[in-house]
C-alpha positions in Angstrom: 114.3 42.2 184.6 117.5 44.5 184.3 121.1 44.7 186.2 121.5 46.3 189.5 123.0 49.5 189.7 124.5 51.3 193.5 121.9 53.8 193.4 119.1 51.3 193.7 120.6 50.8 197.3 118.1 53.3 199.1 115.2 51.3 197.4 116.0 48.4 197.6 116.5 48.8 201.4 112.6 49.4 201.4 112.1 46.3 199.7 114.2 44.9 203.0 112.2 46.5 205.2 108.8 45.2 203.8 110.2 41.4 204.1 110.9 42.5 208.2 107.1 43.4 208.3 105.8 40.5 206.3 108.5 38.0 208.1 110.8 37.2 205.2 113.6 38.8 206.7 115.0 39.1 210.6 116.1 42.6 210.2 118.0 45.3 208.2 121.2 46.4 209.0 122.0 50.3 209.5 122.3 52.6 206.5 126.4 52.5 207.0 127.2 49.0 207.4 125.3 48.8 204.0 127.2 51.4 202.2 130.4 50.0 203.3 129.3 46.4 202.7 128.3 46.8 198.9 131.1 49.4 198.7 133.1 46.7 196.2 130.1 44.7 195.2 129.4 43.6 190.8 125.9 45.1 190.8 126.3 44.5 186.9 127.1 40.7 187.3 125.6 39.7 190.6 122.2 41.5 190.9 119.2 41.5 188.9 116.1 44.3 189.6 112.3 44.1 188.1 111.1 47.7 188.2 107.7 49.1 188.4 106.4 51.7 185.5 105.9 54.3 188.3 110.0 53.6 189.3 109.6 51.8 192.5 111.0 48.3 192.2 108.6 45.2 192.5 111.9 42.8 193.1 115.4 42.6 193.2 118.5 39.7 193.7 121.7 40.4 194.6 124.1 37.0 195.0 127.4 37.1 197.4 129.3 34.5 197.8 131.9 32.8 200.2 135.1 30.6 200.4 134.7 27.1 202.9 137.4 24.3 202.3 134.8 22.4 200.0 134.3 25.0 197.7 132.4 28.8 197.1 128.9 29.1 198.7 126.6 31.4 197.5 123.8 33.4 199.3 120.6 34.1 197.0 119.0 36.8 198.2 115.6 37.7 196.2 113.0 40.4 197.9 109.8 40.9 196.0 106.9 44.1 196.8 103.8 43.0 198.6 102.8 38.9 198.3 104.6 37.6 195.5 105.9 34.5 195.4 106.6 34.3 191.5 108.3 37.4 191.6 110.6 36.0 194.4 111.0 32.7 192.3 112.2 34.3 189.6 114.5 35.6 190.8 115.9 33.1 192.8 116.0 31.3 189.7 118.4 33.6 188.2 120.5 33.6 191.4 120.5 30.1 191.3 121.6 29.5 187.4 124.6 32.5 188.4 125.9 30.9 191.2 125.9 27.3 188.7 127.6 29.2 186.2 130.2 30.5 188.3 131.2 27.4 189.7 129.6 27.1 193.3 129.4 24.3 194.9 126.3 25.1 196.7 123.8 28.0 196.8 121.4 29.3 200.0 118.8 30.9 200.4 117.6 32.5 204.2 114.2 33.2 204.8 111.8 33.2 207.5 109.8 30.5 208.5 106.5 29.9 206.2 108.2 32.2 203.6 109.9 29.5 201.8 107.1 28.4 198.9 108.6 27.0 196.1 111.7 26.7 196.5 111.5 23.4 196.5 110.0 23.3 193.0 113.6 24.9 192.2 115.6 22.2 193.5 117.0 23.6 196.7 115.7 21.4 200.2 115.8 22.8 203.4 119.0 21.7 205.2 119.0 24.3 208.8 116.6 26.3 210.7 118.5 29.0 212.1 117.3 31.1 215.2 117.5 34.3 216.7 117.3 34.3 220.3 116.6 37.8 222.2 116.5 38.6 225.6 116.0 42.2 227.6 119.1 43.6 229.2 117.1 45.8 232.1 117.4 45.1 235.5 118.6 41.5 236.8 121.5 40.7 237.6 123.5 38.8 235.1 125.6 35.8 236.4 129.1 36.3 235.0 131.0 33.6 237.4 134.8 32.9 235.6 135.4 29.2 234.4 138.4 28.0 236.8 141.7 27.5 235.7 141.4 30.5 232.6 141.5 34.4 232.4 139.3 36.5 230.6 140.8 38.8 228.3 139.6 41.4 225.6 141.1 43.4 222.0 142.7 45.3 224.4 145.3 43.2 226.1 145.3 40.6 223.5 147.3 41.1 219.5 145.0 41.7 217.0 146.3 38.6 215.2 145.0 36.5 217.1 141.9 36.9 217.2 140.8 35.1 213.2 143.2 32.0 214.4 141.1 31.4 217.2 137.8 32.2 215.4 138.7 29.2 212.5 140.2 26.9 214.9 137.1 27.0 217.1 134.8 27.1 214.0 135.9 25.1 211.6 133.6 21.9 212.4 130.9 23.3 212.2 128.7 23.4 209.0 129.4 25.4 206.4 132.6 26.6 207.7 134.2 29.9 206.1 137.7 31.0 206.8 137.7 34.2 208.5 140.4 37.1 207.6 141.6 39.6 210.7 140.3 42.7 208.9 137.0 41.1 208.4 136.4 39.7 211.6 137.8 42.7 213.4 137.1 45.8 212.1 135.4 48.7 213.5 134.5 46.4 216.5 135.0 48.1 220.4 138.1 46.5 221.9 136.2 45.7 225.2 133.1 43.8 223.1 135.5 41.0 221.9 135.8 38.7 224.5 138.6 35.4 224.6 139.3 33.0 227.6 142.7 32.0 228.0 144.0 28.3 229.2 146.6 28.5 231.8 149.3 28.5 229.2 147.9 32.0 227.6 146.7 30.0 224.8 143.0 31.1 223.0 140.2 28.7 224.7 137.7 30.6 223.8 135.7 33.8 221.9 132.7 35.7 221.9 132.3 39.0 219.8 129.7 41.6 220.2 128.9 45.4 218.8 125.8 47.4 219.3 123.7 48.5 216.8 120.6 50.3 215.8 117.9 48.9 213.4 114.7 50.4 211.5 111.4 48.6 211.4 112.2 46.4 214.1 109.8 46.1 217.1 113.4 45.3 219.6 113.9 48.1 222.4 117.1 50.1 220.7 119.9 49.7 220.2 120.5 46.1 220.5 123.6 44.1 221.6 124.4 41.8 219.1 126.5 38.8 220.1 127.7 37.5 216.7 130.4 34.9 217.3 130.8 32.2 220.0 133.2 29.7 219.8 135.0 27.2 222.1 138.3 25.4 220.4 137.7 21.5 220.8 140.1 20.9 223.5 137.8 22.9 225.6 135.0 22.6 225.1 131.7 21.5 227.9 133.5 23.4 230.8 131.1 26.5 230.7 133.3 29.0 228.6 130.7 30.2 226.6 128.3 30.9 229.1 131.0 32.5 230.9 131.4 34.6 228.0 128.2 35.7 227.0 127.1 36.6 230.1 130.4 39.3 230.8 129.2 40.2 227.0 126.0 41.0 228.2 127.3 43.1 230.9 129.6 44.9 228.5 126.5 45.4 225.8 124.5 46.9 228.9 127.0 49.4 229.7 127.7 50.4 226.0 123.9 51.3 225.9 122.5 48.3 224.5 118.5 47.6 226.2 118.5 44.4 224.5 120.5 41.4 223.1 120.7 39.2 220.5 122.5 35.9 219.3 122.2 33.6 216.2 122.7 29.4 216.8 122.3 26.9 214.3 119.2 25.2 215.6 121.1 22.0 214.5 124.1 22.7 216.3 125.0 19.3 217.9 127.1 20.9 221.2 123.2 22.3 222.3 124.4 25.5 222.7 120.9 27.0 222.4 120.5 25.1 225.8 123.1 27.4 227.2 121.4 30.4 225.8 118.1 29.8 227.7 120.0 29.2 230.9 120.8 32.8 230.5 117.8 33.6 229.8 117.4 34.2 225.9 114.2 32.8 224.0 113.3 31.9 220.3 112.7 35.4 218.9 112.7 34.6 215.5 113.4 31.5 213.0 115.1 31.6 209.4 114.9 28.9 207.3 118.1 28.0 205.3 117.7 26.0 202.0 120.7 24.9 200.0 120.9 23.8 196.1 124.0 21.6 195.9 125.6 21.3 192.2 127.9 18.6 191.3 
């Protein structure tokens, strides 16, 4: 086992694509995105590689972190070539040790259902099922009836500073909430795919953020419209705003060239957001299990 390097990324992507084929992972983002998000990654401190004699990778683990109101939470992302649960668990163990030593309050592993063998023995427990819900975009009309008293706007008509504040207030009471900065949330997003419902006083009431992406090793018709954040501020919930915004997003994604649509939802969401998504034609397509170790 050795520290990773930035030039390991192409072989690491091949490991991730194998994970997709085996059902351990939902998808792999495109190369441009992966290069961008790993540009400042500390490979020496936060990754480990298991290399075969042939030069291929037998396994790899990357540890990333995010800030929450309760402290730092890490994501331990381990992959292994073939059916190698012992390699996965060894790499995960290393990531958990790094997380604890770095002062994290918790470490998480996100892995496809049925591929979590051994995580319990590492002191982790299942805390969340996380769903990807899909629907096609061909054919039928989509009902995007507005909610009375509210007005629709997008990022071309609202100041950039409005989005992170609205997002953070909408998600502040959600499980493992992590505040997002304006740059992190909005960088590179097409303005017409960033939607916000405004209350009569023109204050933010709900938002839905989308983008069009292309994935390799993926059975979905490409490109895919991703609805990545749907949130309603507490004073405006249960009025149909999220349904309205998602329906509008679907129409705009289809107009932008997407052939399929996906969104992600906490399957233990207390507002049962998945019920609204089912009414819009979405069905469960992939279930990720979130396992977590907490550190005192």
